[in-house]
C-alpha positions as CSV (number, residue, x, y, z in Angstrom):
1,M,129.0,5.4,177.9
2,G,131.1,2.1,176.9
3,A,131.2,0.6,173.8
4,P,128.4,-2.3,172.9
5,R,129.0,-5.7,174.2
6,K,128.7,-8.5,172.1
7,I,127.6,-12.2,172.0
8,V,127.7,-15.4,169.7
9,F,125.7,-18.1,169.4
10,W,127.4,-20.2,167.5
11,R,126.0,-24.1,166.8
12,H,127.8,-27.3,166.5
13,G,129.2,-28.6,163.6
14,R,127.5,-31.7,161.9
15,T,128.9,-35.2,163.5
16,P,127.0,-38.5,162.4
17,W,123.7,-38.2,163.1
18,N,123.9,-34.7,161.7
19,A,123.6,-36.9,158.1
20,E,121.0,-39.0,159.7
21,Q,118.4,-36.4,160.8
22,R,118.5,-38.5,163.9
23,F,117.6,-36.5,167.1
24,Q,120.8,-36.3,169.3
25,G,119.3,-34.1,172.2
26,Q,121.6,-34.2,174.9
27,T,123.3,-37.9,173.8
28,D,126.9,-37.4,173.2
29,I,128.1,-37.3,169.8
30,D,131.1,-36.4,168.6
31,L,131.5,-34.8,164.8
32,D,132.1,-36.0,161.1
33,E,134.9,-35.0,159.3
34,V,132.9,-33.0,158.1
35,G,132.0,-30.5,161.4
36,T,135.1,-31.1,161.8
37,G,135.9,-28.8,158.5
38,Q,133.4,-27.1,159.0
39,A,135.1,-25.9,163.0
40,L,138.5,-24.9,161.0
41,R,135.7,-23.0,159.2
42,A,134.4,-21.2,160.7
43,A,137.2,-20.6,164.7
44,G,139.8,-18.7,161.1
45,M,136.7,-16.6,160.6
46,L,135.6,-15.6,164.3
47,A,139.2,-15.1,165.3
48,T,138.9,-11.9,163.2
49,L,136.0,-10.4,165.9
50,E,139.0,-11.5,168.6
51,P,136.7,-12.7,171.7
52,S,137.9,-12.6,174.6
53,M,135.9,-15.5,176.0
54,I,134.7,-19.0,174.9
55,I,132.3,-20.1,177.0
56,A,130.6,-24.3,175.6
57,S,128.6,-26.5,175.8
58,D,130.4,-29.6,177.8
59,L,129.1,-32.0,175.1
60,L,131.8,-33.1,172.6
61,R,130.5,-31.7,169.6
62,A,130.4,-28.9,170.8
63,R,133.3,-28.5,173.0
64,A,135.6,-30.0,169.0
65,T,133.9,-27.1,167.6
66,A,135.2,-24.6,169.6
67,E,138.9,-25.7,170.3
68,P,140.0,-25.3,167.0
69,L,139.0,-21.0,167.6
70,A,140.0,-21.7,171.7
71,R,143.6,-22.3,169.7
72,I,143.9,-19.1,166.8
73,L,143.1,-17.6,170.3
74,G,144.8,-18.7,172.6
75,L,142.5,-18.1,174.9
76,E,140.2,-21.3,177.4
77,V,137.9,-23.0,176.4
78,H,135.1,-22.7,180.0
79,L,132.4,-24.9,179.8
80,D,128.7,-24.9,181.5
81,V,126.7,-28.1,181.2
82,G,123.5,-25.2,180.9
83,L,124.3,-24.8,177.2
84,R,123.3,-28.4,176.5
85,E,120.4,-29.3,174.1
86,T,116.9,-29.6,175.1
87,F,116.4,-33.2,176.5
88,A,114.9,-35.1,174.5
89,G,114.3,-38.2,175.7
90,E,112.9,-41.5,174.3
91,W,112.9,-39.6,171.0
92,E,116.5,-38.7,171.0
93,G,118.9,-41.6,168.8
94,L,115.4,-41.5,166.6
95,T,115.1,-41.0,162.5
96,R,112.7,-38.7,161.6
97,P,110.6,-41.3,160.1
98,E,110.9,-42.1,163.7
99,L,110.1,-40.1,165.7
100,E,107.1,-39.0,163.2
101,S,105.5,-43.2,162.9
102,G,106.0,-43.1,166.9
103,Y,104.7,-39.5,168.1
104,G,103.2,-38.0,165.5
105,E,100.3,-35.8,166.8
106,L,103.1,-34.9,169.4
107,L,105.4,-34.5,166.7
108,A,104.3,-31.8,164.5
109,T,102.9,-30.2,168.0
110,W,106.3,-29.8,169.3
111,S,107.6,-29.0,166.2
112,S,105.3,-26.4,165.4
113,G,105.8,-24.3,168.2
114,A,104.3,-25.4,172.0
115,D,105.9,-25.4,174.5
116,I,105.2,-29.1,175.7
117,R,108.2,-31.5,176.6
118,P,109.1,-33.7,173.5
119,G,109.8,-37.2,173.9
120,I,107.2,-37.0,176.7
121,T,109.6,-36.8,180.1
122,G,112.0,-33.6,177.9
123,E,112.4,-29.7,179.3
124,T,110.4,-27.8,177.0
125,R,111.2,-24.7,175.3
126,R,111.2,-21.8,178.4
127,E,113.8,-24.7,180.8
128,V,116.4,-24.1,178.1
129,A,115.6,-20.6,177.5
130,A,115.8,-20.3,181.5
131,R,119.3,-22.3,181.2
132,M,120.8,-20.8,178.2
133,A,120.5,-16.9,179.3
134,A,121.6,-18.0,183.3
135,A,124.8,-19.5,181.6
136,V,125.5,-16.3,179.3
137,E,125.2,-14.4,181.7
138,R,126.9,-15.7,183.8
139,A,129.7,-15.6,181.1
140,L,129.2,-12.3,180.7
141,V,129.8,-11.1,184.0
142,G,134.0,-11.6,182.9
143,V,133.5,-9.8,179.9
144,G,133.7,-6.1,180.2
145,A,133.3,-3.0,177.7
146,G,133.2,-3.4,173.2
147,Q,134.1,-7.3,173.9
148,V,133.3,-10.2,172.7
149,L,131.7,-13.5,173.8
150,V,131.4,-16.2,171.4
151,V,128.8,-19.2,173.7
152,V,129.9,-22.6,171.4
153,T,126.1,-24.4,171.8
154,H,123.9,-26.4,169.6
155,G,120.4,-25.6,167.0
156,G,117.3,-25.9,169.9
157,A,118.9,-24.6,172.8
158,A,120.0,-21.5,170.4
159,R,116.9,-20.6,169.6
160,A,115.9,-20.6,172.9
161,G,117.9,-18.7,174.5
162,I,118.4,-16.3,171.8
163,G,114.9,-15.7,171.9
164,Q,115.0,-14.8,175.6
165,M,117.2,-13.0,175.7
166,L,115.5,-9.9,173.3
167,E,112.5,-10.7,175.5
168,L,110.5,-12.1,172.7
169,P,106.9,-13.7,173.4
170,A,107.4,-17.0,173.6
171,E,105.2,-17.6,171.3
172,H,107.0,-16.1,169.0
173,W,110.0,-18.2,168.9
174,A,109.8,-19.7,165.7
175,V,110.2,-17.1,164.2
176,L,113.4,-17.8,164.6
177,G,114.5,-20.6,162.1
178,V,116.6,-23.6,162.6
179,L,120.6,-23.2,163.0
180,T,122.8,-24.9,160.5
181,N,125.6,-26.4,161.0
182,C,128.9,-24.2,162.1
183,S,126.2,-21.3,162.0
184,W,126.7,-18.8,164.5
185,S,124.1,-15.2,165.2
186,V,125.0,-11.9,166.6
187,L,123.6,-10.3,169.6
188,V,124.3,-6.5,170.5
189,E,124.4,-5.5,173.3
190,N,121.7,-2.2,173.6
191,L,123.2,0.8,175.4
192,S,120.1,3.3,175.5
193,G,118.0,2.7,178.6
194,H,115.1,1.7,175.4
195,G,114.1,-1.5,175.0
196,P,115.6,-4.7,175.5
197,S,119.1,-5.0,176.3
198,W,119.6,-6.7,173.3
199,R,119.4,-7.1,169.3
200,L,120.5,-9.3,166.7
201,Q,123.1,-8.5,164.5
202,E,123.4,-11.9,161.9
203,Y,121.6,-15.0,162.4
204,N,121.7,-18.4,160.6
205,A,125.4,-16.8,159.2
206,G,128.3,-18.4,157.7
207,T,130.6,-14.7,157.1
208,L,131.1,-12.0,158.7
209,P,128.8,-9.4,160.7
210,E,129.2,-6.2,158.5
211,A,128.8,-2.4,159.9
212,A,124.9,-0.9,159.3
213,L,124.2,2.6,158.7
214,A,121.0,3.2,159.7
215,D,117.3,2.3,157.8
216,D,117.6,5.0,155.3
217,R,121.5,6.1,154.8
């Protein structure tokens, strides 16, 4: 049995719209100065995990977050549209007060974790999770035993993808908290043959994962 693979789901750095608390969705917004600094700092830490592959959403904020890590490692960033943030239709570009004013009841239902379409014409969480998991599985074909895949993506998309890969019921994905800008979550392959194929090692982290002994040690 080979060593388990790892997947690092890494949320992009801060953007101007994050700072203004605007719903970004798939609107293509670049990093701001703070976000660029966050990406540089995180890249220095994540490089010590010696990833063998980096994949990223094709949206600017994810690409700009991935680039410092790719430079350090001398790797190419493989872009995949399947890693984009949730499409949110009419909600994109609106601030929280604007959303509450115009879509209060729908927003509250969606925010509770219900699998409905944001912005009326947007994607459901299950739809996002399916394309996220498919993109990750495509990349894993090229990731060998003991190697690390870095997935540079978006907060909502990462939560849905992680929930799917951990085989959590969709109605329980809301237990995964909101990911902060440039934080990451680590999944470790379960080679025991029992239970889900992946286990959660770190969530919403800003430091490197440390080896853990059994619960009773």
